PDB file of N, H, CA, C and O in Angstrom:
ATOM      1  N   MET A   1      42.688  23.238  -8.089  1.00  0.00           N
ATOM      2  CA  MET A   1      41.952  22.068  -7.661  1.00  0.00           C
ATOM      3  C   MET A   1      42.365  20.892  -8.550  1.00  0.00           C
ATOM      4  O   MET A   1      42.272  20.960  -9.776  1.00  0.00           O
ATOM      5  N   ASP A   2      42.812  19.836  -7.919  1.00  0.00           N
ATOM      6  H   ASP A   2      42.887  19.781  -6.923  1.00  0.00           H
ATOM      7  CA  ASP A   2      43.251  18.686  -8.711  1.00  0.00           C
ATOM      8  C   ASP A   2      42.083  17.735  -8.960  1.00  0.00           C
ATOM      9  O   ASP A   2      40.968  17.960  -8.488  1.00  0.00           O
ATOM     10  N   ILE A   3      42.353  16.693  -9.693  1.00  0.00           N
ATOM     11  H   ILE A   3      43.258  16.510 -10.077  1.00  0.00           H
ATOM     12  CA  ILE A   3      41.309  15.758 -10.133  1.00  0.00           C
ATOM     13  C   ILE A   3      40.649  15.040  -8.955  1.00  0.00           C
ATOM     14  O   ILE A   3      39.450  14.762  -8.990  1.00  0.00           O
ATOM     15  N   THR A   4      41.425  14.740  -7.917  1.00  0.00           N
ATOM     16  H   THR A   4      42.399  14.966  -7.888  1.00  0.00           H
ATOM     17  CA  THR A   4      40.883  14.051  -6.750  1.00  0.00           C
ATOM     18  C   THR A   4      39.845  14.922  -6.050  1.00  0.00           C
ATOM     19  O   THR A   4      38.803  14.422  -5.626  1.00  0.00           O
ATOM     20  N   ASP A   5      40.118  16.210  -5.927  1.00  0.00           N
ATOM     21  H   ASP A   5      40.964  16.616  -6.272  1.00  0.00           H
ATOM     22  CA  ASP A   5      39.164  17.121  -5.302  1.00  0.00           C
ATOM     23  C   ASP A   5      37.897  17.247  -6.139  1.00  0.00           C
ATOM     24  O   ASP A   5      36.798  17.309  -5.588  1.00  0.00           O
ATOM     25  N   LYS A   6      38.036  17.285  -7.454  1.00  0.00           N
ATOM     26  H   LYS A   6      38.928  17.235  -7.902  1.00  0.00           H
ATOM     27  CA  LYS A   6      36.878  17.387  -8.338  1.00  0.00           C
ATOM     28  C   LYS A   6      35.983  16.155  -8.220  1.00  0.00           C
ATOM     29  O   LYS A   6      34.759  16.257  -8.139  1.00  0.00           O
ATOM     30  N   VAL A   7      36.627  14.991  -8.214  1.00  0.00           N
ATOM     31  H   VAL A   7      37.621  14.908  -8.280  1.00  0.00           H
ATOM     32  CA  VAL A   7      35.873  13.739  -8.095  1.00  0.00           C
ATOM     33  C   VAL A   7      35.180  13.675  -6.733  1.00  0.00           C
ATOM     34  O   VAL A   7      34.020  13.275  -6.636  1.00  0.00           O
ATOM     35  N   SER A   8      35.897  14.069  -5.694  1.00  0.00           N
ATOM     36  H   SER A   8      36.840  14.394  -5.773  1.00  0.00           H
ATOM     37  CA  SER A   8      35.332  14.056  -4.354  1.00  0.00           C
ATOM     38  C   SER A   8      34.138  15.008  -4.264  1.00  0.00           C
ATOM     39  O   SER A   8      33.107  14.665  -3.685  1.00  0.00           O
ATOM     40  N   HIS A   9      34.282  16.191  -4.832  1.00  0.00           N
ATOM     41  H   HIS A   9      35.119  16.469  -5.303  1.00  0.00           H
ATOM     42  CA  HIS A   9      33.210  17.174  -4.823  1.00  0.00           C
ATOM     43  C   HIS A   9      31.984  16.648  -5.590  1.00  0.00           C
ATOM     44  O   HIS A   9      30.850  16.801  -5.135  1.00  0.00           O
ATOM     45  N   SER A  10      32.217  16.042  -6.727  1.00  0.00           N
ATOM     46  H   SER A  10      33.138  15.918  -7.097  1.00  0.00           H
ATOM     47  CA  SER A  10      31.120  15.477  -7.526  1.00  0.00           C
ATOM     48  C   SER A  10      30.416  14.352  -6.771  1.00  0.00           C
ATOM     49  O   SER A  10      29.190  14.244  -6.806  1.00  0.00           O
ATOM     50  N   ALA A  11      31.192  13.524  -6.094  1.00  0.00           N
ATOM     51  H   ALA A  11      32.188  13.612  -6.066  1.00  0.00           H
ATOM     52  CA  ALA A  11      30.613  12.419  -5.322  1.00  0.00           C
ATOM     53  C   ALA A  11      29.753  12.957  -4.185  1.00  0.00           C
ATOM     54  O   ALA A  11      28.674  12.425  -3.923  1.00  0.00           O
ATOM     55  N   HIS A  12      30.215  14.003  -3.510  1.00  0.00           N
ATOM     56  H   HIS A  12      31.091  14.435  -3.724  1.00  0.00           H
ATOM     57  CA  HIS A  12      29.436  14.597  -2.426  1.00  0.00           C
ATOM     58  C   HIS A  12      28.139  15.216  -2.956  1.00  0.00           C
ATOM     59  O   HIS A  12      27.097  15.104  -2.310  1.00  0.00           O
ATOM     60  N   GLU A  13      28.190  15.851  -4.095  1.00  0.00           N
ATOM     61  H   GLU A  13      29.037  15.942  -4.620  1.00  0.00           H
ATOM     62  CA  GLU A  13      26.984  16.427  -4.692  1.00  0.00           C
ATOM     63  C   GLU A  13      25.977  15.331  -5.049  1.00  0.00           C
ATOM     64  O   GLU A  13      24.781  15.469  -4.792  1.00  0.00           O
ATOM     65  N   ALA A  14      26.469  14.254  -5.637  1.00  0.00           N
ATOM     66  H   ALA A  14      27.441  14.142  -5.845  1.00  0.00           H
ATOM     67  CA  ALA A  14      25.596  13.137  -5.996  1.00  0.00           C
ATOM     68  C   ALA A  14      24.968  12.527  -4.742  1.00  0.00           C
ATOM     69  O   ALA A  14      23.780  12.204  -4.729  1.00  0.00           O
ATOM     70  N   TYR A  15      25.769  12.373  -3.698  1.00  0.00           N
ATOM     71  H   TYR A  15      26.734  12.636  -3.708  1.00  0.00           H
ATOM     72  CA  TYR A  15      25.275  11.823  -2.436  1.00  0.00           C
ATOM     73  C   TYR A  15      24.178  12.712  -1.858  1.00  0.00           C
ATOM     74  O   TYR A  15      23.147  12.215  -1.404  1.00  0.00           O
ATOM     75  N   ASP A  16      24.397  14.011  -1.873  1.00  0.00           N
ATOM     76  H   ASP A  16      25.234  14.415  -2.241  1.00  0.00           H
ATOM     77  CA  ASP A  16      23.406  14.949  -1.353  1.00  0.00           C
ATOM     78  C   ASP A  16      22.098  14.874  -2.141  1.00  0.00           C
ATOM     79  O   ASP A  16      21.018  14.903  -1.552  1.00  0.00           O
ATOM     80  N   LYS A  17      22.189  14.777  -3.462  1.00  0.00           N
ATOM     81  H   LYS A  17      23.067  14.753  -3.941  1.00  0.00           H
ATOM     82  CA  LYS A  17      20.986  14.681  -4.298  1.00  0.00           C
ATOM     83  C   LYS A  17      20.221  13.395  -3.993  1.00  0.00           C
ATOM     84  O   LYS A  17      18.993  13.406  -3.898  1.00  0.00           O
ATOM     85  N   ILE A  18      20.948  12.291  -3.840  1.00  0.00           N
ATOM     86  H   ILE A  18      21.945  12.283  -3.917  1.00  0.00           H
ATOM     87  CA  ILE A  18      20.310  11.006  -3.541  1.00  0.00           C
ATOM     88  C   ILE A  18      19.654  11.049  -2.164  1.00  0.00           C
ATOM     89  O   ILE A  18      18.543  10.553  -1.980  1.00  0.00           O
ATOM     90  N   ALA A  19      20.352  11.645  -1.199  1.00  0.00           N
ATOM     91  H   ALA A  19      21.255  12.048  -1.348  1.00  0.00           H
ATOM     92  CA  ALA A  19      19.796  11.749   0.151  1.00  0.00           C
ATOM     93  C   ALA A  19      18.515  12.585   0.145  1.00  0.00           C
ATOM     94  O   ALA A  19      17.544  12.228   0.812  1.00  0.00           O
ATOM     95  N   ASP A  20      18.503  13.677  -0.587  1.00  0.00           N
ATOM     96  H   ASP A  20      19.292  13.967  -1.128  1.00  0.00           H
ATOM     97  CA  ASP A  20      17.310  14.515  -0.674  1.00  0.00           C
ATOM     98  C   ASP A  20      16.154  13.758  -1.329  1.00  0.00           C
ATOM     99  O   ASP A  20      15.022  13.801  -0.848  1.00  0.00           O
ATOM    100  N   ALA A  21      16.446  13.073  -2.419  1.00  0.00           N
ATOM    101  H   ALA A  21      17.366  13.039  -2.810  1.00  0.00           H
ATOM    102  CA  ALA A  21      15.407  12.319  -3.124  1.00  0.00           C
ATOM    103  C   ALA A  21      14.853  11.210  -2.237  1.00  0.00           C
ATOM    104  O   ALA A  21      13.645  10.972  -2.227  1.00  0.00           O
ATOM    105  N   THR A  22      15.713  10.537  -1.502  1.00  0.00           N
ATOM    106  H   THR A  22      16.694  10.730  -1.510  1.00  0.00           H
ATOM    107  CA  THR A  22      15.287   9.462  -0.606  1.00  0.00           C
ATOM    108  C   THR A  22      14.391  10.004   0.490  1.00  0.00           C
ATOM    109  O   THR A  22      13.372   9.399   0.826  1.00  0.00           O
ATOM    110  N   SER A  23      14.766  11.131   1.040  1.00  0.00           N
ATOM    111  H   SER A  23      15.594  11.622   0.767  1.00  0.00           H
ATOM    112  CA  SER A  23      13.964  11.756   2.090  1.00  0.00           C
ATOM    113  C   SER A  23      12.581  12.151   1.577  1.00  0.00           C
ATOM    114  O   SER A  23      11.579  11.907   2.250  1.00  0.00           O
ATOM    115  N   GLU A  24      12.520  12.754   0.403  1.00  0.00           N
ATOM    116  H   GLU A  24      13.334  12.952  -0.143  1.00  0.00           H
ATOM    117  CA  GLU A  24      11.240  13.142  -0.181  1.00  0.00           C
ATOM    118  C   GLU A  24      10.369  11.923  -0.460  1.00  0.00           C
ATOM    119  O   GLU A  24       9.160  11.947  -0.228  1.00  0.00           O
ATOM    120  N   THR A  25      10.986  10.862  -0.957  1.00  0.00           N
ATOM    121  H   THR A  25      11.968  10.842  -1.146  1.00  0.00           H
ATOM    122  CA  THR A  25      10.242   9.634  -1.259  1.00  0.00           C
ATOM    123  C   THR A  25       9.688   9.013   0.017  1.00  0.00           C
ATOM    124  O   THR A  25       8.534   8.586   0.050  1.00  0.00           O
ATOM    125  N   ALA A  26      10.502   8.962   1.063  1.00  0.00           N
ATOM    126  H   ALA A  26      11.440   9.309   1.036  1.00  0.00           H
ATOM    127  CA  ALA A  26      10.047   8.387   2.330  1.00  0.00           C
ATOM    128  C   ALA A  26       8.885   9.193   2.898  1.00  0.00           C
ATOM    129  O   ALA A  26       7.936   8.624   3.437  1.00  0.00           O
ATOM    130  N   GLU A  27       8.958  10.494   2.781  1.00  0.00           N
ATOM    131  H   GLU A  27       9.729  10.956   2.343  1.00  0.00           H
ATOM    132  CA  GLU A  27       7.881  11.353   3.275  1.00  0.00           C
ATOM    133  C   GLU A  27       6.595  11.108   2.482  1.00  0.00           C
ATOM    134  O   GLU A  27       5.512  11.004   3.058  1.00  0.00           O
ATOM    135  N   ALA A  28       6.726  11.017   1.166  1.00  0.00           N
ATOM    136  H   ALA A  28       7.606  11.102   0.698  1.00  0.00           H
ATOM    137  CA  ALA A  28       5.553  10.774   0.314  1.00  0.00           C
ATOM    138  C   ALA A  28       4.925   9.417   0.625  1.00  0.00           C
ATOM    139  O   ALA A  28       3.702   9.296   0.684  1.00  0.00           O
ATOM    140  N   LEU A  29       5.759   8.402   0.825  1.00  0.00           N
ATOM    141  H   LEU A  29       6.753   8.501   0.777  1.00  0.00           H
ATOM    142  CA  LEU A  29       5.238   7.071   1.147  1.00  0.00           C
ATOM    143  C   LEU A  29       4.542   7.060   2.496  1.00  0.00           C
ATOM    144  O   LEU A  29       3.531   6.380   2.673  1.00  0.00           O
ATOM    145  N   GLY A  30       5.075   7.806   3.438  1.00  0.00           N
ATOM    146  H   GLY A  30       5.896   8.358   3.294  1.00  0.00           H
ATOM    147  CA  GLY A  30       4.444   7.896   4.747  1.00  0.00           C
ATOM    148  C   GLY A  30       3.052   8.501   4.647  1.00  0.00           C
ATOM    149  O   GLY A  30       2.115   8.016   5.282  1.00  0.00           O
ATOM    150  N   GLU A  31       2.912   9.555   3.853  1.00  0.00           N
ATOM    151  H   GLU A  31       3.673   9.949   3.338  1.00  0.00           H
ATOM    152  CA  GLU A  31       1.614  10.194   3.661  1.00  0.00           C
ATOM    153  C   GLU A  31       0.639   9.251   2.952  1.00  0.00           C
ATOM    154  O   GLU A  31      -0.532   9.167   3.320  1.00  0.00           O
ATOM    155  N   LYS A  32       1.131   8.547   1.936  1.00  0.00           N
ATOM    156  H   LYS A  32       2.083   8.615   1.637  1.00  0.00           H
ATOM    157  CA  LYS A  32       0.268   7.593   1.215  1.00  0.00           C
ATOM    158  C   LYS A  32      -0.172   6.465   2.136  1.00  0.00           C
ATOM    159  O   LYS A  32      -1.312   6.007   2.069  1.00  0.00           O
ATOM    160  N   GLY A  33       0.740   6.021   2.997  1.00  0.00           N
ATOM    161  H   GLY A  33       1.666   6.394   3.052  1.00  0.00           H
ATOM    162  CA  GLY A  33       0.401   4.963   3.949  1.00  0.00           C
ATOM    163  C   GLY A  33      -0.714   5.389   4.888  1.00  0.00           C
ATOM    164  O   GLY A  33      -1.617   4.606   5.183  1.00  0.00           O
ATOM    165  N   LYS A  34      -0.652   6.628   5.358  1.00  0.00           N
ATOM    166  H   LYS A  34       0.081   7.264   5.119  1.00  0.00           H
ATOM    167  CA  LYS A  34      -1.702   7.136   6.240  1.00  0.00           C
ATOM    168  C   LYS A  34      -3.038   7.191   5.503  1.00  0.00           C
ATOM    169  O   LYS A  34      -4.075   6.828   6.059  1.00  0.00           O
ATOM    170  N   LYS A  35      -3.009   7.644   4.252  1.00  0.00           N
ATOM    171  H   LYS A  35      -2.167   7.939   3.800  1.00  0.00           H
ATOM    172  CA  LYS A  35      -4.240   7.713   3.465  1.00  0.00           C
ATOM    173  C   LYS A  35      -4.817   6.325   3.227  1.00  0.00           C
ATOM    174  O   LYS A  35      -6.033   6.139   3.280  1.00  0.00           O
ATOM    175  N   LEU A  36      -3.946   5.344   2.965  1.00  0.00           N
ATOM    176  H   LEU A  36      -2.958   5.495   2.923  1.00  0.00           H
ATOM    177  CA  LEU A  36      -4.417   3.971   2.749  1.00  0.00           C
ATOM    178  C   LEU A  36      -5.031   3.387   4.015  1.00  0.00           C
ATOM    179  O   LEU A  36      -6.048   2.696   3.949  1.00  0.00           O
ATOM    180  N   ARG A  37      -4.426   3.657   5.158  1.00  0.00           N
ATOM    181  H   ARG A  37      -3.600   4.218   5.212  1.00  0.00           H
ATOM    182  CA  ARG A  37      -4.983   3.157   6.419  1.00  0.00           C
ATOM    183  C   ARG A  37      -6.364   3.766   6.685  1.00  0.00           C
ATOM    184  O   ARG A  37      -7.280   3.076   7.133  1.00  0.00           O
ATOM    185  N   LYS A  38      -6.500   5.072   6.403  1.00  0.00           N
ATOM    186  H   LYS A  38      -5.756   5.632   6.039  1.00  0.00           H
ATOM    187  CA  LYS A  38      -7.810   5.711   6.591  1.00  0.00           C
ATOM    188  C   LYS A  38      -8.848   5.129   5.641  1.00  0.00           C
ATOM    189  O   LYS A  38      -9.995   4.911   6.031  1.00  0.00           O
ATOM    190  N   ALA A  39      -8.452   4.875   4.394  1.00  0.00           N
ATOM    191  H   ALA A  39      -7.521   5.051   4.076  1.00  0.00           H
ATOM    192  CA  ALA A  39      -9.370   4.288   3.419  1.00  0.00           C
ATOM    193  C   ALA A  39      -9.780   2.883   3.850  1.00  0.00           C
ATOM    194  O   ALA A  39     -10.940   2.497   3.706  1.00  0.00           O
ATOM    195  N   GLU A  40      -8.828   2.125   4.376  1.00  0.00           N
ATOM    196  H   GLU A  40      -7.885   2.439   4.493  1.00  0.00           H
ATOM    197  CA  GLU A  40      -9.124   0.769   4.847  1.00  0.00           C
ATOM    198  C   GLU A  40     -10.116   0.807   6.007  1.00  0.00           C
ATOM    199  O   GLU A  40     -11.068   0.028   6.044  1.00  0.00           O
ATOM    200  N   GLN A  41      -9.887   1.718   6.951  1.00  0.00           N
ATOM    201  H   GLN A  41      -9.113   2.351   6.921  1.00  0.00           H
ATOM    202  CA  GLN A  41     -10.793   1.826   8.088  1.00  0.00           C
ATOM    203  C   GLN A  41     -12.202   2.210   7.645  1.00  0.00           C
ATOM    204  O   GLN A  41     -13.187   1.681   8.161  1.00  0.00           O
ATOM    205  N   LYS A  42     -12.294   3.131   6.687  1.00  0.00           N
ATOM    206  H   LYS A  42     -11.495   3.560   6.268  1.00  0.00           H
ATOM    207  CA  LYS A  42     -13.599   3.554   6.176  1.00  0.00           C
ATOM    208  C   LYS A  42     -14.307   2.388   5.476  1.00  0.00           C
ATOM    209  O   LYS A  42     -15.508   2.184   5.653  1.00  0.00           O
ATOM    210  N   LEU A  43     -13.548   1.630   4.681  1.00  0.00           N
ATOM    211  H   LEU A  43     -12.572   1.796   4.537  1.00  0.00           H
ATOM    212  CA  LEU A  43     -14.115   0.481   3.984  1.00  0.00           C
ATOM    213  C   LEU A  43     -14.614  -0.572   4.967  1.00  0.00           C
ATOM    214  O   LEU A  43     -15.701  -1.123   4.796  1.00  0.00           O
ATOM    215  N   MET A  44     -13.822  -0.848   5.989  1.00  0.00           N
ATOM    216  H   MET A  44     -12.938  -0.401   6.128  1.00  0.00           H
ATOM    217  CA  MET A  44     -14.227  -1.847   6.984  1.00  0.00           C
ATOM    218  C   MET A  44     -15.481  -1.383   7.732  1.00  0.00           C
ATOM    219  O   MET A  44     -16.359  -2.190   8.037  1.00  0.00           O
ATOM    220  N   LYS A  45     -15.563  -0.090   8.024  1.00  0.00           N
ATOM    221  H   LYS A  45     -14.850   0.566   7.777  1.00  0.00           H
ATOM    222  CA  LYS A  45     -16.750   0.444   8.696  1.00  0.00           C
ATOM    223  C   LYS A  45     -17.979   0.300   7.799  1.00  0.00           C
ATOM    224  O   LYS A  45     -19.054  -0.091   8.256  1.00  0.00           O
ATOM    225  N   ASN A  46     -17.802   0.623   6.511  1.00  0.00           N
ATOM    226  H   ASN A  46     -16.929   0.941   6.140  1.00  0.00           H
ATOM    227  CA  ASN A  46     -18.915   0.496   5.569  1.00  0.00           C
ATOM    228  C   ASN A  46     -19.349  -0.963   5.416  1.00  0.00           C
ATOM    229  O   ASN A  46     -20.543  -1.258   5.371  1.00  0.00           O
ATOM    230  N   CYS A  47     -18.384  -1.866   5.338  1.00  0.00           N
ATOM    231  H   CYS A  47     -17.414  -1.627   5.375  1.00  0.00           H
ATOM    232  CA  CYS A  47     -18.712  -3.300   5.213  1.00  0.00           C
ATOM    233  C   CYS A  47     -19.437  -3.796   6.455  1.00  0.00           C
ATOM    234  O   CYS A  47     -20.409  -4.546   6.365  1.00  0.00           O
ATOM    235  N   GLY A  48     -18.953  -3.367   7.611  1.00  0.00           N
ATOM    236  H   GLY A  48     -18.164  -2.757   7.684  1.00  0.00           H
ATOM    237  CA  GLY A  48     -19.603  -3.765   8.853  1.00  0.00           C
ATOM    238  C   GLY A  48     -21.042  -3.282   8.915  1.00  0.00           C
ATOM    239  O   GLY A  48     -21.925  -4.002   9.380  1.00  0.00           O
ATOM    240  N   GLY A  49     -21.278  -2.066   8.447  1.00  0.00           N
ATOM    241  H   GLY A  49     -20.561  -1.481   8.069  1.00  0.00           H
ATOM    242  CA  GLY A  49     -22.633  -1.531   8.405  1.00  0.00           C
ATOM    243  C   GLY A  49     -23.519  -2.307   7.455  1.00  0.00           C
ATOM    244  O   GLY A  49     -24.677  -2.588   7.766  1.00  0.00           O
ATOM    245  N   TYR A  50     -22.978  -2.656   6.291  1.00  0.00           N
ATOM    246  H   TYR A  50     -22.038  -2.427   6.038  1.00  0.00           H
ATOM    247  CA  TYR A  50     -23.751  -3.426   5.306  1.00  0.00           C
ATOM    248  C   TYR A  50     -24.107  -4.792   5.865  1.00  0.00           C
ATOM    249  O   TYR A  50     -25.235  -5.262   5.715  1.00  0.00           O
ATOM    250  N   ILE A  51     -23.135  -5.426   6.511  1.00  0.00           N
ATOM    251  H   ILE A  51     -22.219  -5.045   6.633  1.00  0.00           H
ATOM    252  CA  ILE A  51     -23.379  -6.763   7.073  1.00  0.00           C
ATOM    253  C   ILE A  51     -24.443  -6.697   8.167  1.00  0.00           C
ATOM    254  O   ILE A  51     -25.300  -7.577   8.256  1.00  0.00           O
ATOM    255  N   SER A  52     -24.390  -5.665   8.992  1.00  0.00           N
ATOM    256  H   SER A  52     -23.694  -4.950   8.920  1.00  0.00           H
ATOM    257  CA  SER A  52     -25.403  -5.512  10.053  1.00  0.00           C
ATOM    258  C   SER A  52     -26.786  -5.249   9.474  1.00  0.00           C
ATOM    259  O   SER A  52     -27.786  -5.749   9.991  1.00  0.00           O
ATOM    260  N   ASP A  53     -26.843  -4.471   8.410  1.00  0.00           N
ATOM    261  H   ASP A  53     -26.031  -4.065   7.991  1.00  0.00           H
ATOM    262  CA  ASP A  53     -28.126  -4.129   7.797  1.00  0.00           C
ATOM    263  C   ASP A  53     -28.695  -5.274   6.947  1.00  0.00           C
ATOM    264  O   ASP A  53     -29.912  -5.390   6.802  1.00  0.00           O
ATOM    265  N   ASN A  54     -27.823  -6.117   6.387  1.00  0.00           N
ATOM    266  H   ASN A  54     -26.835  -6.024   6.505  1.00  0.00           H
ATOM    267  CA  ASN A  54     -28.248  -7.183   5.471  1.00  0.00           C
ATOM    268  C   ASN A  54     -27.577  -8.512   5.820  1.00  0.00           C
ATOM    269  O   ASN A  54     -26.752  -9.000   5.048  1.00  0.00           O
ATOM    270  N   PRO A  55     -27.909  -9.099   6.954  1.00  0.00           N
ATOM    271  CA  PRO A  55     -27.196 -10.317   7.371  1.00  0.00           C
ATOM    272  C   PRO A  55     -27.428 -11.516   6.447  1.00  0.00           C
ATOM    273  O   PRO A  55     -26.495 -12.271   6.176  1.00  0.00           O
ATOM    274  N   ILE A  56     -28.641 -11.698   5.967  1.00  0.00           N
ATOM    275  H   ILE A  56     -29.400 -11.084   6.186  1.00  0.00           H
ATOM    276  CA  ILE A  56     -28.929 -12.860   5.115  1.00  0.00           C
ATOM    277  C   ILE A  56     -28.206 -12.734   3.779  1.00  0.00           C
ATOM    278  O   ILE A  56     -27.620 -13.703   3.295  1.00  0.00           O
ATOM    279  N   THR A  57     -28.245 -11.565   3.190  1.00  0.00           N
ATOM    280  H   THR A  57     -28.721 -10.778   3.582  1.00  0.00           H
ATOM    281  CA  THR A  57     -27.542 -11.325   1.928  1.00  0.00           C
ATOM    282  C   THR A  57     -26.040 -11.518   2.112  1.00  0.00           C
ATOM    283  O   THR A  57     -25.373 -12.105   1.260  1.00  0.00           O
ATOM    284  N   SER A  58     -25.513 -11.019   3.231  1.00  0.00           N
ATOM    285  H   SER A  58     -26.055 -10.542   3.923  1.00  0.00           H
ATOM    286  CA  SER A  58     -24.073 -11.131   3.500  1.00  0.00           C
ATOM    287  C   SER A  58     -23.644 -12.588   3.621  1.00  0.00           C
ATOM    288  O   SER A  58     -22.615 -12.982   3.072  1.00  0.00           O
ATOM    289  N   VAL A  59     -24.423 -13.381   4.335  1.00  0.00           N
ATOM    290  H   VAL A  59     -25.259 -13.061   4.782  1.00  0.00           H
ATOM    291  CA  VAL A  59     -24.102 -14.802   4.489  1.00  0.00           C
ATOM    292  C   VAL A  59     -24.208 -15.501   3.135  1.00  0.00           C
ATOM    293  O   VAL A  59     -23.377 -16.348   2.808  1.00  0.00           O
ATOM    294  N   SER A  60     -25.212 -15.155   2.360  1.00  0.00           N
ATOM    295  H   SER A  60     -25.887 -14.466   2.626  1.00  0.00           H
ATOM    296  CA  SER A  60     -25.372 -15.761   1.032  1.00  0.00           C
ATOM    297  C   SER A  60     -24.178 -15.443   0.130  1.00  0.00           C
ATOM    298  O   SER A  60     -23.681 -16.317  -0.580  1.00  0.00           O
ATOM    299  N   ILE A  61     -23.729 -14.210   0.160  1.00  0.00           N
ATOM    300  H   ILE A  61     -24.132 -13.500   0.736  1.00  0.00           H
ATOM    301  CA  ILE A  61     -22.561 -13.825  -0.635  1.00  0.00           C
ATOM    302  C   ILE A  61     -21.326 -14.599  -0.177  1.00  0.00           C
ATOM    303  O   ILE A  61     -20.548 -15.076  -1.003  1.00  0.00           O
ATOM    304  N   ALA A  62     -21.147 -14.723   1.144  1.00  0.00           N
ATOM    305  H   ALA A  62     -21.779 -14.336   1.815  1.00  0.00           H
ATOM    306  CA  ALA A  62     -19.987 -15.447   1.679  1.00  0.00           C
ATOM    307  C   ALA A  62     -20.023 -16.920   1.278  1.00  0.00           C
ATOM    308  O   ALA A  62     -18.992 -17.492   0.923  1.00  0.00           O
ATOM    309  N   VAL A  63     -21.202 -17.534   1.333  1.00  0.00           N
ATOM    310  H   VAL A  63     -22.039 -17.070   1.622  1.00  0.00           H
ATOM    311  CA  VAL A  63     -21.335 -18.947   0.950  1.00  0.00           C
ATOM    312  C   VAL A  63     -21.037 -19.115  -0.540  1.00  0.00           C
ATOM    313  O   VAL A  63     -20.318 -20.033  -0.935  1.00  0.00           O
ATOM    314  N   ALA A  64     -21.593 -18.226  -1.363  1.00  0.00           N
ATOM    315  H   ALA A  64     -22.177 -17.480  -1.043  1.00  0.00           H
ATOM    316  CA  ALA A  64     -21.358 -18.324  -2.809  1.00  0.00           C
ATOM    317  C   ALA A  64     -19.879 -18.120  -3.136  1.00  0.00           C
ATOM    318  O   ALA A  64     -19.325 -18.833  -3.974  1.00  0.00           O
ATOM    319  N   ALA A  65     -19.248 -17.168  -2.491  1.00  0.00           N
ATOM    320  H   ALA A  65     -19.698 -16.589  -1.811  1.00  0.00           H
ATOM    321  CA  ALA A  65     -17.827 -16.925  -2.739  1.00  0.00           C
ATOM    322  C   ALA A  65     -16.990 -18.131  -2.301  1.00  0.00           C
ATOM    323  O   ALA A  65     -16.061 -18.536  -2.999  1.00  0.00           O
ATOM    324  N   GLY A  66     -17.326 -18.695  -1.147  1.00  0.00           N
ATOM    325  H   GLY A  66     -18.081 -18.366  -0.579  1.00  0.00           H
ATOM    326  CA  GLY A  66     -16.616 -19.873  -0.675  1.00  0.00           C
ATOM    327  C   GLY A  66     -16.773 -21.059  -1.615  1.00  0.00           C
ATOM    328  O   GLY A  66     -15.813 -21.782  -1.884  1.00  0.00           O
ATOM    329  N   PHE A  67     -17.984 -21.253  -2.110  1.00  0.00           N
ATOM    330  H   PHE A  67     -18.764 -20.666  -1.891  1.00  0.00           H
ATOM    331  CA  PHE A  67     -18.245 -22.343  -3.052  1.00  0.00           C
ATOM    332  C   PHE A  67     -17.426 -22.150  -4.331  1.00  0.00           C
ATOM    333  O   PHE A  67     -16.773 -23.079  -4.804  1.00  0.00           O
ATOM    334  N   LEU A  68     -17.469 -20.931  -4.886  1.00  0.00           N
ATOM    335  H   LEU A  68     -18.000 -20.176  -4.502  1.00  0.00           H
ATOM    336  CA  LEU A  68     -16.715 -20.665  -6.119  1.00  0.00           C
ATOM    337  C   LEU A  68     -15.216 -20.836  -5.922  1.00  0.00           C
ATOM    338  O   LEU A  68     -14.533 -21.402  -6.776  1.00  0.00           O
ATOM    339  N   LEU A  69     -14.710 -20.351  -4.808  1.00  0.00           N
ATOM    340  H   LEU A  69     -15.264 -19.891  -4.114  1.00  0.00           H
ATOM    341  CA  LEU A  69     -13.271 -20.504  -4.540  1.00  0.00           C
ATOM    342  C   LEU A  69     -12.890 -21.967  -4.362  1.00  0.00           C
ATOM    343  O   LEU A  69     -11.839 -22.402  -4.832  1.00  0.00           O
ATOM    344  N   SER A  70     -13.744 -22.723  -3.684  1.00  0.00           N
ATOM    345  H   SER A  70     -14.598 -22.369  -3.302  1.00  0.00           H
ATOM    346  CA  SER A  70     -13.424 -24.155  -3.498  1.00  0.00           C
ATOM    347  C   SER A  70     -13.430 -24.876  -4.840  1.00  0.00           C
ATOM    348  O   SER A  70     -12.585 -25.738  -5.080  1.00  0.00           O
ATOM    349  N   ARG A  71     -14.366 -24.538  -5.712  1.00  0.00           N
ATOM    350  H   ARG A  71     -15.052 -23.837  -5.518  1.00  0.00           H
ATOM    351  CA  ARG A  71     -14.411 -25.161  -7.045  1.00  0.00           C
ATOM    352  C   ARG A  71     -13.201 -24.754  -7.868  1.00  0.00           C
ATOM    353  O   ARG A  71     -12.634 -25.567  -8.598  1.00  0.00           O
ATOM    354  N   LEU A  72     -12.814 -23.515  -7.751  1.00  0.00           N
ATOM    355  H   LEU A  72     -13.275 -22.854  -7.158  1.00  0.00           H
ATOM    356  CA  LEU A  72     -11.682 -23.005  -8.505  1.00  0.00           C
ATOM    357  C   LEU A  72     -10.373 -23.680  -8.105  1.00  0.00           C
ATOM    358  O   LEU A  72      -9.564 -24.050  -8.956  1.00  0.00           O
ATOM    359  N   PHE A  73     -10.179 -23.833  -6.795  1.00  0.00           N
ATOM    360  H   PHE A  73     -10.836 -23.532  -6.103  1.00  0.00           H
ATOM    361  CA  PHE A  73      -8.911 -24.382  -6.297  1.00  0.00           C
ATOM    362  C   PHE A  73      -8.879 -25.898  -6.204  1.00  0.00           C
ATOM    363  O   PHE A  73      -7.804 -26.478  -6.049  1.00  0.00           O
ATOM    364  N   SER A  74     -10.025 -26.554  -6.294  1.00  0.00           N
ATOM    365  H   SER A  74     -10.898 -26.084  -6.420  1.00  0.00           H
ATOM    366  CA  SER A  74     -10.030 -28.009  -6.173  1.00  0.00           C
ATOM    367  C   SER A  74      -9.896 -28.716  -7.514  1.00  0.00           C
ATOM    368  O   SER A  74      -9.775 -29.940  -7.547  1.00  0.00           O
ATOM    369  N   ARG A  75      -9.913 -27.983  -8.614  1.00  0.00           N
ATOM    370  H   ARG A  75     -10.011 -26.988  -8.588  1.00  0.00           H
ATOM    371  CA  ARG A  75      -9.762 -28.622  -9.927  1.00  0.00           C
ATOM    372  C   ARG A  75      -8.372 -29.205 -10.072  1.00  0.00           C
ATOM    373  O   ARG A  75      -7.377 -28.578  -9.708  1.00  0.00           O
ATOM    374  N   ARG A  76      -8.318 -30.400 -10.603  1.00  0.00           N
ATOM    375  H   ARG A  76      -9.127 -30.909 -10.899  1.00  0.00           H
ATOM    376  CA  ARG A  76      -7.021 -31.070 -10.730  1.00  0.00           C
ATOM    377  C   ARG A  76      -6.648 -31.256 -12.142  1.00  0.00           C
ATOM    378  O   ARG A  76      -5.585 -31.805 -12.433  1.00  0.00           O
TER     379      ARG A  76
END
């Protein structure tokens, strides 16, 4: 086996390792994405329930947050 074959073989091994790692990473990210979407849906459902149960408190919180944000961003 000459040097060209050795280099070629090493390059193919490296490529295979990278391809495997990329595939595993993509699979893991896909699973995490699904978990994040489920968590987001659960949070939105909980928030919607809180807002329905406490409309006056919810509006008060929104007004206070809006006021604070406007003060924060309007400073020159």
